[in-house]
C-alpha positions in Angstrom: -48.1 -0.5 79.6 -49.7 -3.7 80.9 -48.1 -6.5 81.7 -49.5 -9.3 79.3 -48.3 -6.3 76.8 -44.7 -6.1 78.0 -44.8 -10.2 78.2 -45.7 -10.3 74.4 -43.2 -8.2 73.8 -40.4 -10.1 75.8 -41.3 -13.5 73.9 -41.3 -12.0 70.4 -37.6 -10.8 71.6 -36.7 -13.9 72.5 -38.1 -15.9 69.5 -36.6 -12.9 67.1 -33.5 -12.8 68.7 -33.4 -16.9 68.8 -34.0 -17.2 65.3 -31.4 -13.9 64.2 -28.6 -16.6 66.3 -30.0 -19.3 64.5 -29.7 -17.8 60.6 -26.4 -16.2 61.7 -24.4 -19.5 61.9 -26.3 -20.4 58.2 -23.6 -19.8 55.2 -25.9 -17.8 52.6 -29.0 -17.9 54.9 -31.4 -14.7 54.7 -34.1 -15.8 56.8 -34.3 -18.6 59.3 -37.8 -20.4 60.5 -36.6 -20.8 64.4 -34.7 -23.5 64.9 -35.8 -25.6 62.4 -32.7 -24.1 59.6 -33.0 -21.8 56.9 -36.2 -20.6 55.2 -34.9 -18.7 52.8 -31.7 -18.6 51.3 -29.5 -15.9 49.3 -29.4 -15.2 45.4 -27.4 -18.2 43.9 -28.2 -20.8 46.5 -30.6 -23.4 47.6 -32.3 -25.6 50.6 -30.6 -28.3 51.6 -31.3 -30.3 54.6 -28.7 -31.4 56.9 -27.9 -33.3 60.3 -28.7 -29.9 62.1 -31.5 -28.5 59.6 -32.4 -26.6 56.6 -29.1 -25.2 54.9 -28.2 -23.1 51.8 -26.1 -25.0 49.0 -25.0 -23.6 45.8 -27.4 -24.1 42.5 -25.8 -26.6 40.7 -26.7 -24.5 37.3 -23.5 -21.6 37.3 -26.3 -19.4 35.1 -29.2 -20.0 38.1 -29.9 -17.1 40.7 -32.8 -18.9 42.4 -33.1 -22.4 43.3 -34.8 -21.7 46.7 -36.4 -25.5 46.5 -32.8 -28.0 45.8 -29.3 -27.2 44.5 -30.8 -28.8 41.4 -34.2 -27.1 40.7 -33.3 -23.8 39.2 -36.3 -21.3 39.0 -34.8 -18.4 37.5 -32.1 -18.4 35.2 -29.3 -15.1 35.0 -30.2 -12.0 32.1 -29.8 -13.7 28.6 -30.5 -17.1 29.5 -34.3 -18.6 29.5 -35.1 -21.3 32.0 -36.2 -25.1 30.2 -36.7 -28.2 32.5 -35.1 -26.8 35.6 -32.2 -26.4 33.2 -30.4 -22.7 32.6 -29.7 -22.7 28.9 -27.6 -19.1 26.5 -30.3 -17.5 24.4 -28.7 -17.2 21.1 -27.9 -13.8 19.3 -31.1 -11.0 18.4 -32.8 -12.7 21.8 -33.3 -12.0 25.0 -35.1 -14.2 28.2 -36.2 -12.5 31.7 -34.6 -15.2 33.7 -38.2 -16.8 34.4 -39.5 -17.6 30.4 -39.2 -20.7 29.1 -37.7 -19.1 25.4 -35.9 -16.8 24.9 -37.5 -13.7 23.1 -36.9 -11.6 19.6 -35.3 -8.0 20.8 -35.1 -5.3 18.4 -31.5 -4.6 18.3 -29.1 -5.1 15.1 -28.0 -8.6 14.9 -25.3 -7.3 13.3 -24.0 -5.5 16.1 -25.4 -7.1 19.4 -24.2 -10.9 20.2 -26.8 -11.2 23.2 -29.6 -8.5 24.2 -30.0 -7.8 27.7 -34.0 -6.4 27.0 -36.1 -6.2 23.4 -34.6 -2.3 23.2 -31.0 -2.8 24.9 -27.8 -5.0 23.8 -26.7 -6.8 26.8 -23.0 -8.1 25.1 -21.4 -6.8 21.5 -20.0 -8.8 18.7 -16.2 -8.5 18.8 -14.3 -5.0 17.5 -17.7 -3.3 19.1 -18.3 -1.8 22.6 -21.4 -1.6 24.7 -22.3 2.3 25.5 -25.7 2.5 27.4 -26.8 -0.6 25.9 -26.0 0.4 22.2 -23.1 -1.3 20.5 -20.8 0.7 18.9 -17.9 0.3 16.5 -14.4 0.9 17.1 -12.2 2.6 14.7 -9.2 1.0 12.3 -6.3 0.4 15.0 -9.0 -0.6 17.6 -10.7 -3.0 19.7 -13.2 -4.2 22.5 -14.0 -7.3 24.0 -17.6 -6.8 23.5 -18.4 -5.9 26.9 -16.0 -2.8 27.6 -17.4 0.8 28.1 -14.4 1.6 25.2 -11.9 0.7 22.8 -8.5 -0.3 23.4 -5.6 0.7 21.3 -4.0 -2.3 18.9 -0.5 -3.1 18.5 1.9 -0.6 16.6 1.2 -1.0 13.1 -2.0 -3.1 13.7 -5.0 -2.2 12.3 -7.7 -5.2 13.1 -6.9 -7.2 16.2 -8.8 -9.0 18.8 -6.4 -8.2 21.7 -3.0 -5.7 22.0 -1.1 -8.8 21.6 -3.3 -10.6 19.2 -3.4 -8.7 15.3 -5.4 -9.9 12.5 -4.4 -7.5 9.9 -1.3 -4.8 9.5 -1.4 -0.9 8.8 -0.6 -0.2 5.2 3.8 -0.7 4.6 3.7 -3.1 7.6 4.8 -6.3 7.3 2.7 -9.5 9.1 4.1 -12.4 10.9 3.9 -14.4 14.3 0.9 -12.2 14.9 3.1 -8.7 15.3 3.2 -6.2 12.5 6.7 -4.7 11.5 7.4 -1.4 9.0 8.7 -2.7 5.4 11.4 -0.9 4.7 11.8 1.0 1.2 11.5 -1.5 -2.0 9.1 -3.8 0.0 5.6 -4.3 0.7 2.5 -6.0 2.2 -1.2 -6.4 2.2 -0.9 -6.9 5.9 -1.7 -10.5 6.3 1.8 -11.3 5.1 5.5 -10.4 5.5 7.0 -7.6 3.7 8.0 -8.9 0.0 10.6 -6.8 -2.3 9.4 -5.2 -5.4 10.6 -4.8 -8.6 14.1 -4.3 -9.0 13.4 -1.0 -10.8 11.0 -0.3 -8.6 11.2 2.3 -5.5 8.3 1.6 -3.6 4.9 -0.4 -4.6 1.9 -1.9 -3.2 2.4 -5.4 -4.6 4.9 -7.3 -7.0 3.4 -6.0 -10.0 2.2 -2.0 -9.1 4.9 0.3 -8.4 3.6 3.4 -7.2 7.1 5.5 -7.4 10.3 4.9 -9.4 13.8 5.9 -9.0 14.3 9.5 -10.2 15.4 9.4 -13.7 12.9 6.3 -14.8 9.5 7.2 -16.3 6.3 5.6 -14.4 3.7 4.0 -17.3 0.9 1.8 -15.9 2.4 0.8 -12.5 6.0 -0.4 -14.5 9.1 1.5 -14.6 11.6 2.4 -17.3 15.1 4.5 -17.8 14.3 8.1 -19.8 16.3 7.9 -22.8 18.8 10.9 -23.1 17.0 14.2 -23.3 14.2 13.1 -21.4 13.1 13.4 -18.1 10.6 11.9 -14.8 10.8 12.3 -10.9 9.8 8.9 -10.7 5.9 8.8 -10.6 5.4 10.7 -14.3 6.1 9.4 -17.4 9.2 10.5 -19.3 9.2 14.3 -20.8 11.0 15.9 -23.2 14.0 18.0 -21.5 14.4 21.6 -23.5 16.0 21.8 -26.4 19.5 21.3 -26.9 19.7 19.8 -23.6 21.0 15.8 -22.8 20.2 15.5 -19.3 17.6 17.5 -17.4 16.0 17.0 -13.7 12.8 18.7 -14.8 11.8 21.2 -18.1 13.1 24.1 -16.6 16.7 22.5 -15.0 19.0 21.2 -17.2 22.0 19.2 -16.2 24.3 19.1 -19.3 23.7 20.1 -22.8 24.4 19.0 -26.0 27.7 19.4 -27.4 28.4 23.5 -28.8 26.0 24.2 -26.2 26.9 26.0 -23.0 24.5 25.8 -20.1 22.8 29.4 -18.3 20.2 29.4 -16.2 19.1 25.6 -16.6 18.8 26.4 -20.4 21.2 26.0 -23.3 22.8 28.4 -25.6 25.0 28.1 -28.5 28.3 28.8 -28.3 29.7 31.4 -30.9 32.5 31.0 -32.7 35.7 31.0 -31.0 33.8 29.6 -27.6 33.3 26.0 -26.1 31.9 24.3 -23.3 31.4 21.0 -22.4 28.0 20.8 -21.6 27.7 21.9 -17.8 29.1 25.2 -17.7 28.3 28.2 -19.9 30.7 29.3 -23.0 33.7 30.2 -22.7 36.3 32.0 -24.6 39.0 29.9 -26.9 42.5 30.8 -26.5 43.5 33.9 -29.1 43.1 33.4 -33.1 41.2 30.3 -32.4 37.5 29.7 -34.0 37.1 25.9 -32.7 38.2 24.7 -29.6 36.7 21.8 -27.3 38.9 23.1 -24.4 41.1 26.1 -23.8 44.2 24.2 -24.6 42.6 22.4 -27.1 42.0 24.4 -30.3 40.9 22.4 -33.5 41.0 25.3 -36.2 42.4 28.2 -36.1 41.7 31.5 -37.6 43.3 32.9 -41.5 47.0 33.6 -41.3 47.9 31.7 -37.9 48.6 27.7 -37.8 47.9 25.1 -35.3 50.7 23.7 -33.2 50.2 22.0 -30.0 46.6 22.9 -29.7 47.2 26.7 -30.0 47.1 28.7 -33.0 50.7 30.3 -34.4 51.9 32.3 -37.1 53.4 29.9 -39.8 57.2 30.5 -41.0 57.4 32.1 -44.5 56.8 30.2 -47.3 59.5 31.6 -49.9 62.4 32.2 -47.0 64.9 30.2 -48.5 64.6 32.7 -51.8 64.7 35.8 -49.6 67.5 34.6 -48.0 69.7 34.2 -51.2 68.2 38.2 -52.7 69.7 39.7 -49.5 73.0 38.0 -49.2 76.2 40.0 -49.8 77.8 39.0 -53.3 82.0 39.2 -53.3 83.9 39.3 -56.7 87.7 38.6 -56.9 89.3 38.7 -59.7 93.2 38.2 -60.7 94.6 41.1 -63.0 96.7 38.7 -65.4 98.8 41.0 -68.0 98.9 39.8 -71.6 101.1 42.5 -73.6 99.0 46.0 -73.3 95.8 44.1 -72.7 94.9 43.2 -69.3 92.7 39.8 -68.6 90.4 40.0 -65.5 89.7 36.4 -64.2 87.0 35.5 -61.3 88.3 33.6 -58.4 
């Protein structure tokens, strides 16, 4: 290597070292021009004159990424902002900007999903309740939410179907009442449309979807057109259907094949009613049972109503009656005693009955 080449290298290294040393002392400077100060500032910063030369100051506009000529002279904006007269302005929904164009450009991403586009075919920010995935907006299912920029959906609070955050519910799920931004499960005989507190159902309704729309009645009440009505004797309902007829001779039942109480004179057997024959009885909830001996009609084992021929009712039981000619029989069966006294009169004896 010649002396002249070595001299040039030494001079260059000296200048580079001097320049690097000067740049290292200027914050946010990426390139220096000797000892006069910074010639190129980092992104978001612009040149500004100082006592010791050119320094770098933050761009005045927070949406500006380049203001080399001065902090207040923006030359390039952030994505989704357009540059107009040195000021960065946000693009309207369904528009985008490359940061240097004086206007925003319409994009092809559906406006119903995308709030602000990043390019002509990709979204940069989604609308509420949707999340951004690979430049495409995707909807969150019920009970979840997204801030529009995240990569997935987040679960709403307990019992909430629509929310803007995990702690701010807008609509509660069915069966939950809404109060103060939170959801509370409604108890039995209450309802809510999800945007109001739990309200009571009608007095005869078990569950309902509104004050006038009953879904389920108590057992024993028939359900017709959203209204509950008690079933009359001999009919039944499980609370979801209209009243239906029980089986024949049944007074009270829980289904067409399950009688609970039969009518008078009928006994229950295997859920059905069978007529009690002469000499039997039942209270309607048990099978027919035998009356006491010689009784042909009774209401209980100790209460006979009619006895068989030749028997007399006495204290609820049937007994053999006493004979109707007992007094005559007693007289005819008794022994007659004749007492006589002989009174002599001459030759004739006279008997006198005493």
